[in-house]
Structure formats: C-alpha cells, structure tokens
C-alpha positions in Angstrom: -24.9 16.6 11.3 -21.5 15.6 11.0 -20.8 12.7 9.0 -18.4 9.8 11.2 -16.6 8.5 8.4 -15.9 9.3 4.8 -15.0 6.6 2.5 -12.7 7.7 -0.5 -12.3 5.5 -3.5 -10.3 5.9 -6.9 -11.8 4.4 -9.9 -10.6 3.7 -13.6 -13.1 1.5 -15.6 -14.1 -0.2 -12.4 -16.9 -2.2 -14.3 -18.7 -5.1 -12.0 -15.6 -5.2 -9.4 -16.3 -1.5 -8.7 -20.4 -2.5 -8.0 -19.1 -5.5 -5.9 -17.1 -3.1 -3.8 -19.6 -0.8 -3.5 -22.2 -3.4 -2.5 -19.8 -4.7 0.0 -19.7 -1.4 1.8 -23.4 -0.6 2.1 -23.6 -4.1 3.8 -21.5 -2.6 6.6 -22.8 -2.8 10.1 -21.6 0.7 10.7 -24.0 3.1 8.7 -22.8 6.7 9.6 -20.7 7.2 6.6 -20.4 8.8 3.0 -18.9 7.1 0.0 -17.0 9.4 -2.1 -15.8 7.5 -5.8 -13.8 9.7 -7.7 -13.7 8.7 -11.5 -10.4 8.9 -12.4 -11.3 9.7 -16.4 -12.7 6.3 -16.9 -12.9 5.4 -20.8 -15.7 2.6 -19.8 -19.3 3.1 -18.5 -18.1 3.7 -14.9 -19.5 7.4 -14.8 -23.1 5.7 -16.0 -23.0 2.7 -13.3 -22.0 5.3 -10.4 -25.0 7.4 -11.4 -27.5 4.5 -11.7 -25.8 3.4 -8.1 -26.3 6.9 -6.6 -29.9 6.9 -7.4 -30.6 4.2 -5.0 -27.8 4.9 -2.7 -27.7 8.5 -1.0 -24.7 7.8 0.9 -22.8 7.7 -2.5 -21.3 11.1 -4.0 -19.6 10.7 -7.5 -17.1 13.0 -9.2 -15.3 12.6 -12.6 -12.2 14.0 -12.9 -9.5 14.0 -15.9 -7.2 11.0 -15.6 -4.5 11.9 -13.5 -3.7 8.5 -11.5 -5.3 7.3 -8.3 -3.4 9.6 -5.9 -4.7 12.7 -7.6 -8.2 11.1 -7.2 -7.8 10.4 -3.9 -6.5 13.8 -3.0 -9.5 15.2 -4.7 -11.8 12.8 -3.0 -10.1 13.7 0.6 -10.9 17.5 -0.4 -14.7 16.4 -0.9 -14.8 14.5 2.4 -17.1 15.9 5.3 -16.4 12.9 7.6 -14.5 12.9 11.2 -12.7 9.9 10.2 -11.2 8.8 6.7 -11.1 5.2 5.3 -9.5 4.7 2.0 -10.6 1.9 -0.3 -9.5 0.7 -3.6 -12.1 -0.2 -6.2 -11.7 -3.8 -6.8 -11.5 -5.2 -3.2 -14.0 -6.3 -0.5 -14.0 -5.1 3.3 -15.7 -7.3 5.7 -19.3 -6.2 7.0 -17.7 -5.1 10.5 -14.6 -3.1 9.6 -16.1 0.2 9.5 -17.6 -0.3 12.9 -14.6 -2.0 14.3 -11.9 0.6 13.3 -14.3 3.7 13.8 -14.8 2.3 17.8 -11.2 2.4 18.3 -10.9 5.9 16.9 -14.2 6.8 19.6 -11.9 5.5 22.4 -9.3 8.1 21.6 -6.8 6.5 19.3 -5.1 8.2 16.7 -4.7 5.5 14.3 -6.4 2.2 13.8 -5.7 -0.6 11.9 -6.8 -4.7 11.2 -5.5 -7.6 9.2 -6.4 -8.7 6.0 -6.6 -11.6 3.6 -4.6 -11.6 0.3 -6.8 -13.4 -2.3 -5.0 -14.6 -5.5 -7.1 -15.0 -8.4 -6.0 -16.1 -12.1 -8.5 -16.3 -15.2 -11.3 -15.8 -12.7 -10.6 -18.6 -10.6 -9.9 -18.1 -7.0 -6.3 -19.8 -6.4 -5.3 -19.0 -2.4 -6.0 -16.8 0.1 -3.2 -15.7 2.9 -3.7 -13.8 6.2 -2.0 -11.1 7.4 -2.4 -10.6 10.9 -0.8 -9.1 14.2 -2.0 -8.1 17.9 -4.4 -7.4 19.3 -1.9 -4.4 20.2 -2.3 -0.8 21.9 0.3 1.8 21.7 -0.4 4.5 24.2 2.3 6.9 23.1 4.5 7.7 20.1 7.5 6.1 21.5 5.5 2.7 22.0 4.0 3.1 18.3 7.7 3.4 17.0 8.7 0.4 19.0 6.2 -1.8 17.5 6.1 -0.4 14.2 9.3 -2.3 12.7 7.7 -5.9 12.9 4.2 -4.5 11.9 6.1 -3.1 8.8 8.0 -6.0 7.8 4.7 -8.2 8.2 3.2 -6.3 5.4 0.2 -4.4 7.6 1.6 -1.0 7.8 2.4 0.0 3.8 -1.3 0.2 2.6 -4.4 2.4 3.5 -7.2 0.1 3.0 -6.9 -1.5 6.4 -6.4 1.8 8.4 -8.8 4.5 9.7 -7.3 7.9 10.0 -8.5 11.3 11.8 -9.4 13.9 9.4 -8.6 16.7 11.5 -4.8 15.5 11.6 -4.7 15.4 7.9 -6.4 18.6 7.4 -4.2 20.5 10.2 -0.8 18.7 8.8 -1.7 19.1 4.8 -1.1 15.4 4.5 -1.5 14.2 0.8 -0.4 11.4 -1.2 2.3 12.3 -3.8 0.8 12.4 -7.2 4.3 12.3 -9.2 4.7 8.7 -8.2 2.3 5.4 -9.2 4.2 3.1 -6.6 5.0 3.9 -2.8 2.1 6.6 -2.7 0.4 4.8 -0.1 3.4 4.1 2.0 4.7 7.9 1.9 1.5 9.0 3.0 1.3 7.0 6.0 4.6 7.8 7.0 3.5 11.3 6.7 0.6 10.4 9.2 2.7 7.9 11.4 4.8 11.2 12.6 1.5 12.3 14.5 0.4 9.3 15.8 0.2 9.3 19.6 -2.0 6.4 20.3 -2.2 3.2 18.1 -4.7 0.3 17.8 -4.2 -3.4 16.0 -7.1 -5.4 15.8 -6.3 -8.6 16.0 -8.3 -10.1 12.9 -8.4 -9.7 9.4 -11.2 -7.8 8.2 -10.2 -6.8 4.5 -10.0 -8.9 1.2 -7.1 -7.4 -0.9 -7.2 -9.1 -4.6 -4.4 -9.8 -7.0 -5.4 -10.7 -10.1 -3.4 -12.1 -12.8 -1.0 -10.4 -14.1 -2.5 -7.3 -14.2 -1.5 -6.0 -10.6 0.8 -3.4 -10.3 3.3 -5.4 -7.9 5.3 -6.2 -10.4 4.5 -3.7 -13.2 7.4 -1.4 -14.6 6.9 2.2 -13.8 9.6 4.5 -14.5 9.6 6.4 -11.0 9.2 3.1 -8.8 13.0 2.8 -7.8 12.9 6.9 -6.8 9.3 6.5 -5.1 11.3 3.4 -3.2 14.6 5.5 -2.1 12.0 8.2 -0.9 10.4 5.7 1.4 13.6 4.6 2.7 14.6 8.2 3.7 11.3 9.1 5.4 11.3 5.5 7.2 14.4 6.3 8.6 13.9 9.9 9.3 10.9 8.8 11.0 12.6 6.7 13.6 15.3 9.0 14.0 13.1 12.1 14.9 11.6 9.6 17.5 15.2 8.7 18.9 14.5 4.9 17.8 16.9 4.4 14.9 18.5 1.5 16.2 20.6 -1.0 14.6 17.8 -3.4 14.5 15.5 -1.0 12.8 18.1 0.2 10.2 18.2 -4.1 9.5 14.6 -4.1 9.2 14.6 -1.2 7.2 17.0 -2.7 5.1 15.3 -5.8 4.6 12.1 -3.8 3.3 14.3 -1.8 0.9 15.8 -4.9 -0.7 12.6 -6.4 -1.1 11.2 -3.3 -3.0 14.5 -3.1 -5.0 14.1 -6.7 -6.1 10.6 -5.9 -7.4 12.3 -3.3 -9.3 14.6 -5.6 -10.8 11.4 -8.0 -11.7 9.6 -5.5 -13.5 12.4 -5.2 -16.0 11.2 -8.4 -17.1 7.5 -7.6 -17.1 5.7 -7.4 -20.3 4.9 -3.6 -19.4 8.5 -2.8 -19.9 9.4 -1.3 -22.9 12.7 -0.1 -22.2 15.6 -1.3 -24.9 18.4 -3.2 -24.0 21.1 -0.4 -23.3 18.1 1.6 -21.1 17.7 -1.5 -19.1 21.3 -1.6 -18.7 21.2 2.1 -17.7 18.4 1.7 -15.2 20.8 -1.2 -13.7 23.8 0.7 -13.4 21.9 3.8 -11.8 20.1 1.2 -9.1 23.3 -0.5 -7.9 25.1 2.7 -7.9 22.7 4.5 -5.7 23.7 5.7 -2.1 20.6 4.1 -0.8 21.2 0.8 -2.2 24.8 1.0 -0.7 23.3 1.9 2.8 20.8 -0.9 2.6 23.3 -3.4 1.9 25.5 -2.2 4.6 23.0 -2.8 7.1 21.4 -6.1 5.2 20.9 -9.2 7.6 18.2 -11.9 7.5 17.8 -15.4 6.2 19.4 -17.3 2.8 17.2 -15.2 0.4 18.9 -12.1 1.6 22.2 -13.4 1.9 22.2 -14.6 -1.5 20.3 -11.0 -3.3 22.9 -9.1 -0.8 25.9 -11.3 -2.3 24.7 -10.6 -5.8 24.1 -6.9 -5.7 27.4 -6.0 -4.2 29.1 -7.2 -7.2 27.8 -4.0 -8.7 27.4 -6.3 -11.7 24.1 -5.3 -13.9 24.1 -8.9 -15.6 23.9 -10.4 -11.9 21.3 -8.0 -10.9 19.2 -8.7 -14.0 19.1 -12.7 -13.2 18.0 -11.7 -9.7 14.8 -10.0 -11.6 14.7 -12.8 -14.3 14.4 -15.5 -11.4 11.9 -13.6 -9.8 9.8 -13.0 -12.6 10.1 -16.5 -13.6 8.8 -17.7 -10.0 6.1 -15.2 -9.9 4.7 -16.8 -13.5 5.3 -20.4 -12.5 4.9 -20.2 -8.6 2.9 -16.8 -8.0 2.6 -17.7 -3.9 6.1 -18.3 -3.7 7.3 -14.5 -4.1 4.4 -13.4 -1.5 5.6 -15.9 0.8 9.5 -14.7 0.7 8.2 -11.1 0.8 6.4 -11.6 4.1 9.7 -13.2 5.8 12.2 -11.4 7.9 
C-alpha cells in the first residue's frame, strides 16, 4: 500500500527533545504516514532511544549514518522515503496535532505546495520566555505567476525560508532531483525551497499557526559562526532573484524586498563574528569583513535597499566600506541578542 506522507527527521544527540518530537507526531489526527529518522552519527544514546521507540511504533524507520550534517541526513532520508508527500521536521520542535491532516488535504486538492504559520518559542535555561506567531493568509495561488506575486511578502514575513511549515509533492522532488546542498550548514533550507518553488503551480497558505519552532539559549544556529554562511547567503540571493526573473516578476519592488532580506542575512553574518563559536583571529576577522564589504552581492543589495530607520542606518554604515563600522553593527547586534533576545527577532520580521 502507498504511504501518503513521509516525515523525514535528521537527529544528532537528540535526547529527550527528539522523543518529545516523535510523541507529538504520533499524536497527529492524520495517521497515514511513516517517520524516517536519520541519526547523523550521534555520540550519545540517540540510536538506542530510536531502537526502543521503534519497538512500540511500527511507523518509525531508523537509520544511522556517519556524521555529515543535517543536509546530508535529510537527503539520505528522502532517498528512503516511500510516501506520496514529504514533510520535513526538525528533531527538537513540536508540530500541532492537525498539521499533517491540514497540509495533506491541500495537496489532495491539487495544490503543488501547502504551508502554514508557526509560533517562535524562546526558552532560556529550560524556562519558556516568549511565544511569537508568524502567520499570513489564508491565501490560494492558482498559477505560478500569482505564486511569485505573493512570494515577496511571504518571504519577508519569514514564512517561506524554512521546511517544517510546508508539505511537498515527492514526485516533483524525484523528477527534478531537488536536494539539500550538503556543502552548507546555513541557508540550505532556503536553497531547497527555491529549487522547489520553480515548479510550484498552485500554492495554498493556511491562515493558522500549526508548528512550534524553538530557540533555546545561545545554542541556536541563527548567530553561530559558520565559515560558509555568507557564501550560502549570496547563493540564496542570486537564486531568489533568478526565480523572479525567470517568471518575469523581478520588479523594482521585488528587488527592494530581496535587498532587505539579504541585508538581514548579512547582519546575521556580522553578529556571528562576535558569537562565542567564532575562533577567527583579529586579522582573519578583518579579512572576512573586507571580503563581505567588497562583494558584488552586498553592493547590489545596498543599491536596491529601502525600508525603515534600521535599514537606513545599517545601509549608511555598510556603504562606507569600513570594516570597523561593519564590526560595530555585529557587536551591537550581538549585544542586543544577549540582553534583549526578543528585539532582534522583531527587527528581523519588519520590512
């Protein structure tokens, strides 16, 4: 019998959070699914926990692979999947009980892609601090052109970057050879989505939040230093503009939106230089800043940049080409993130 939905989850040292996620999936109102968990070379008892869980849950299929990052684990899991539809979930978040049923129903109605809103949950030292909803719609796009027309606002509303609020058609992924780029540890979800968006004819956005995405302390990857972060951001910007250009929708307004999206990502790169995970020496940081400031992608974004006071100030500082001022932006963002963690998220969500 054909399985309707394949759920693919990469896991690394998942612990109790992974079990909590699996429990939430098993409480879904929709039952016709398989769970594929790819243990990405965990060094804790993740493999044992999964084996024990699989003994009581026949829909769980477990695989262990050498550590290669979440993109490689997701690609492996997708290769094993048997479902008609694909749902991608992280190992430490919580979907609402109706998310699979509601997203699958939209694909059953002939939509190429279905998405929903989500809650951003912030925890510090195990204490829940805040819950911020990100929603839009409800919205239906009946052709590719209308999808591209709606996409800029949804992108800027932080609803189209991630995977876990969407359901995809496996036939498109197989036919077009869509995979996660394994050389990147950042923007890989955005690049996967853009490759899929090129083939979206009908799109449905549900007007409710059906997923809980958790940011826990400073361990979240948002501002962790990753050597390839800026490179992957530039690749994303190029692919995003190419998507609109191919569809005849790369207008001045779209360029402005894309510029704001890119500048937000560039600021995240600057903040990461002040994150505890960054081990670059002073000269190496200065070289990184010069390469960022001299990149054609940044210069193009600055030419198209518009928006509120925060963009005007950041744009003014970056246009000077000064590594010291660029570093100051990162320092200020890092300071705000530590002292006022909710503030940065609010600023990221503004156009």
